[in-house]
N, C-alpha and C positions, 0 to 999 in steps of 0.2 A: 504494500500500500504506500502510495506517495504521501509525503508529509511536506507541507510548506513551512519553512523556518526563515523568518526575516530578521531575527535578532539573536543575540547571544543566549538569552533565556530559552527561546524556542529550540535552538540547536541543542542546548544542554538537556532539555526535556525529552527531545527525540532520542538522544543517545541513551539517557536513563531508561526510557521505555524499551528500547531495543535490547539493552543489556539485561533487563529484567525478563523480557520475553524469551531470551535465550537461557534463562535460569543462572546467570552469572552474577557473582558478587563483584564488588569493585576490586577486591584482591585478586580474583581470577582474571579480571580484565587487565590488571597490572601485570600479571604473569604473561599474558599474551602480547602486551605492548612494550614491556620493559620500563613503564612509567611508574612513578610513585603514586600511592593511593591518594595523596593530597592533590595531585595533578588531576586525576580522574574526578575527584570530588569537585574541584574548582570548575572543571569543564562542564560537569553536569549542572552546577549551580548557575552557569552562564557568566562566570567571572571573565572579564574581558582580557585578561593577561595571557591567555594561551596562545602559543605559536601555531601557525598554520600547519606545520609539520606534525605537531602533536594532534591536532584535529584529524588530519588525514591518517595518521597511524591508528587512532582509535576507530575511525570509520572502517578502515581495512580489517581490523581485528573483529569488528562486529558484522563483517560482510555487507557493508553499506558503501555507497558511492556518492560523491558530490556531483550534482548536475547544475550547471549554470544555464539559465534561460531568462528571457525577458520576464519581468514581473507581470503577473496577471492583475487585471483591474479588480479592485475591491468594490463590493456593492455599495451603492450610495446609501447613506444613513436612512433616507426616506424609504428605501426598498426593504430595509431590515424591519422597520416598525410599521 
């Protein structure tokens, strides 16, 4: 299932959901990536200090990929209510 993530917190939430859906703990993800548990935790919280390589290593360990595409139009507020 595709997930749209437009900010750090949404990316972190998507990573956490995927990790949990695979039944992995943060420690097990650390074993797969060679990263510290604090780094995984910061990434999942959406802390903005993570390097792009760190993000790509975690995505690869979770069998995810980053897709770049034009942003889809958000519905107008009037259409929501």
